[in-house]
matplotlib code that plots the C-alpha trace (Angstrom):
import matplotlib.pyplot as plt

x = [-83.2, -81.0, -80.8, -77.0, -77.3, -78.1, -75.3, -72.5, -72.5, -74.0, -71.5, -74.5, -77.3, -80.8, -82.3, -85.1, -87.4, -85.2, -82.4, -80.0, -77.0, -74.8, -71.4, -71.9, -69.1, -66.8, -68.4, -70.6, -74.0, -77.3, -80.5, -81.2, -78.0, -76.6, -73.0, -71.0, -71.5, -74.5, -75.8, -78.5, -79.8, -81.5, -82.1, -84.7, -88.0, -90.7, -94.2, -96.0, -96.5, -99.9, -101.1, -100.7, -97.0, -96.0, -98.1, -97.2, -93.4, -92.6, -91.4, -87.7, -87.1, -83.9, -84.1, -81.9, -80.4, -81.5, -84.6, -85.4, -88.3, -88.3, -91.5, -91.9, -93.9, -91.3, -91.6, -88.0, -86.4, -83.1, -82.7, -84.2, -83.0, -80.1, -78.7, -78.2, -76.8, -73.7, -72.0, -72.6, -71.0, -73.4, -72.3, -73.1, -76.6, -77.2, -76.1, -78.4, -81.3, -80.5, -80.3, -83.8, -85.2, -83.6, -85.4, -88.7, -89.3, -92.4, -90.7, -87.7, -88.9, -86.6, -87.6, -86.8, -84.6, -84.9, -81.5, -79.9, -81.7, -78.4, -77.2, -80.4, -81.2, -78.0, -78.2, -81.7, -80.8, -78.1, -79.7, -83.3, -84.6, -87.0, -89.6, -91.3, -89.4, -91.1, -90.3, -91.4, -91.5, -92.9, -94.2, -91.7, -90.2, -88.9, -90.5, -87.0, -85.9, -89.1, -88.6, -85.2, -86.8, -89.4, -89.6, -87.4, -90.0, -93.0, -94.8, -94.9, -95.8, -96.0, -97.5, -99.8, -99.3, -100.9, -102.7, -102.3, -99.0, -99.2, -99.5, -96.7, -94.4, -95.3, -95.0, -92.5, -90.6, -91.7, -94.4, -94.2, -95.0, -98.7, -98.1, -94.9, -96.6, -99.7, -97.6, -95.3, -98.2, -99.7, -96.4, -96.1, -99.6, -98.6, -95.6, -97.0, -100.8, -103.6, -103.0, -102.3, -102.5, -101.5, -103.7, -102.6, -103.6, -100.0, -99.2, -97.4, -97.7, -99.4, -99.5, -100.7, -101.3, -100.9, -102.1, -101.7, -104.4, -102.7, -104.3, -106.4, -106.0, -109.2, -110.2, -106.9, -107.4, -110.8, -109.2, -106.6, -109.3, -111.4, -108.4, -107.6, -111.3, -111.5, -108.4, -108.4, -111.8]
y = [-8.2, -9.1, -6.4, -6.5, -4.8, -1.5, -1.5, 0.1, 3.2, 2.0, 1.5, 1.2, 2.9, 1.4, 2.6, 4.6, 3.7, 5.6, 3.1, 5.5, 3.3, 6.1, 5.0, 6.8, 4.8, 6.7, 10.1, 10.4, 11.8, 10.2, 11.8, 12.6, 14.6, 12.4, 11.0, 9.0, 11.2, 11.5, 15.0, 16.8, 20.4, 20.7, 18.8, 20.5, 20.3, 20.9, 22.0, 22.0, 18.4, 16.7, 17.3, 13.7, 13.9, 17.3, 17.3, 20.0, 19.5, 19.1, 16.3, 15.7, 16.2, 15.6, 17.1, 15.2, 16.9, 15.8, 14.0, 11.3, 13.4, 16.6, 18.3, 21.8, 22.9, 21.7, 23.7, 22.6, 23.6, 24.6, 21.4, 18.9, 20.3, 22.6, 20.1, 22.6, 20.9, 19.7, 16.3, 14.1, 11.0, 8.3, 8.9, 12.6, 11.7, 9.5, 12.2, 14.7, 12.2, 11.9, 15.7, 16.0, 13.4, 15.2, 18.4, 16.5, 15.4, 13.1, 11.1, 11.1, 12.3, 11.4, 13.8, 12.7, 9.8, 7.3, 7.9, 7.3, 4.1, 2.2, 4.4, 4.6, 0.9, -0.2, 2.8, 1.8, -1.8, -0.9, 2.2, 1.8, 5.3, 5.7, 7.4, 6.3, 6.6, 8.4, 7.8, 11.0, 10.6, 11.7, 8.2, 7.3, 4.2, 0.9, -2.1, -3.7, -0.6, -0.7, -4.4, -3.6, -1.3, -3.7, -3.6, -0.5, 2.2, 2.9, 5.5, 6.1, 9.5, 9.3, 11.6, 10.2, 13.0, 11.6, 8.7, 10.1, 9.4, 12.5, 14.7, 12.8, 13.3, 17.0, 18.0, 15.5, 14.1, 10.6, 9.0, 5.7, 7.5, 6.4, 2.7, 3.0, 5.0, 2.9, -0.3, 1.4, 2.6, -0.8, -2.2, 0.5, -0.5, -4.1, -3.4, -1.2, -2.0, 0.3, 3.6, 3.5, 6.7, 7.1, 8.7, 12.2, 11.6, 11.2, 8.6, 5.6, 3.4, 3.6, 5.3, 8.9, 9.5, 13.1, 14.8, 18.4, 19.6, 21.3, 24.1, 22.5, 19.0, 18.7, 15.6, 14.1, 14.8, 13.1, 10.1, 9.9, 10.2, 7.5, 5.2, 5.6, 5.1, 1.9, 0.4, 1.5, 2.6]
z = [-46.9, -43.9, -41.2, -41.3, -44.7, -42.9, -40.4, -42.4, -44.7, -48.0, -50.8, -53.2, -51.4, -51.7, -48.4, -50.0, -53.0, -55.4, -54.9, -56.6, -55.8, -54.6, -53.1, -49.8, -48.2, -50.6, -49.6, -52.7, -52.2, -53.2, -54.5, -50.9, -50.5, -47.9, -48.1, -45.7, -42.7, -40.3, -40.5, -38.6, -38.6, -35.3, -32.0, -29.8, -28.1, -30.7, -29.7, -33.1, -33.9, -33.4, -29.8, -28.8, -29.9, -28.6, -25.4, -23.0, -22.8, -26.5, -28.8, -28.8, -32.5, -34.4, -37.9, -40.3, -43.3, -46.8, -48.1, -50.6, -52.0, -54.0, -52.8, -54.3, -51.2, -48.6, -45.4, -44.4, -47.8, -46.3, -44.3, -46.8, -50.1, -49.3, -46.8, -44.0, -40.9, -39.1, -39.0, -35.9, -34.6, -33.4, -29.8, -30.2, -31.6, -28.6, -26.2, -28.0, -27.5, -23.8, -23.5, -25.0, -22.6, -19.7, -20.8, -20.5, -24.1, -24.4, -27.2, -29.5, -32.9, -35.9, -38.7, -42.3, -41.1, -43.9, -45.5, -42.1, -41.3, -41.5, -38.6, -36.6, -36.6, -34.8, -32.5, -31.4, -31.0, -28.3, -26.9, -25.9, -24.8, -21.9, -24.2, -27.4, -30.7, -33.5, -37.2, -38.8, -42.6, -45.9, -46.4, -49.2, -47.6, -48.9, -47.2, -46.7, -44.7, -42.6, -42.0, -40.5, -38.0, -36.8, -33.0, -32.7, -33.6, -31.4, -33.4, -37.2, -38.4, -42.2, -44.8, -47.4, -49.9, -53.1, -54.6, -58.1, -60.0, -62.0, -59.0, -57.2, -60.2, -60.6, -56.9, -55.5, -58.5, -57.5, -59.7, -57.7, -54.5, -54.3, -54.3, -52.3, -49.6, -49.2, -48.9, -46.4, -44.2, -44.1, -43.0, -40.3, -39.0, -39.1, -36.9, -34.2, -34.3, -33.1, -31.5, -27.8, -25.6, -22.0, -19.3, -20.4, -24.1, -25.3, -28.0, -26.8, -29.9, -33.3, -36.6, -37.4, -41.2, -42.2, -45.4, -46.7, -49.0, -51.9, -54.0, -56.8, -55.2, -53.2, -55.2, -54.4, -50.7, -50.8, -52.4, -49.6, -46.9, -48.6, -48.8, -45.1, -44.1, -46.3, -44.8, -41.2, -40.1]

ax = plt.figure().add_subplot(projection="3d")
ax.plot(x, y, z, "-o")
ax.set_aspect("equal")
plt.show()
């Protein structure tokens, strides 16, 4: 898909794997809850990501409102599912990023950004920050959307929640999650390559795969770890 497809507000949104077709240009909301306006809940230094992301000064996180997944265990329920946040212009987002860098952020960390890829891609093409860019995601990504970000993201921080379709449907409402996520993660690795750390142990480039072990899902967790070991060890 041409990169230009992601420049304007989608009139028939297909940014995430749900491809719900919402006319966001007309202000209608998609499954993710996003309409025609960029919306974020928080922009601040965050100290509780992986140590190689947060470091000592914090990760410059921007938490975007809405989410293409429906995880019943979401730790950001108010932001992701209740769509808490405020509208931002692209210039205001760029200024927020610059403010975070001025505060000493080790990186810019876009949290749940997929449904705003059409905004973030052109922003990152014209504004190249002085710190790494992190794409912090639940792992539910269309390959076409990831292709549009090639060369603009330094660090991918995806979840790999499940490799079982039944669990993915039950807990996230996305039975296609397993195949979508493994394809997405392999594309992320293709784009940014092996992990690179600086002299202080901070991530400069690479992919970190996260997994939350759910109650009663230990076998699922083992399957995830086995898949990662088989593909990237």
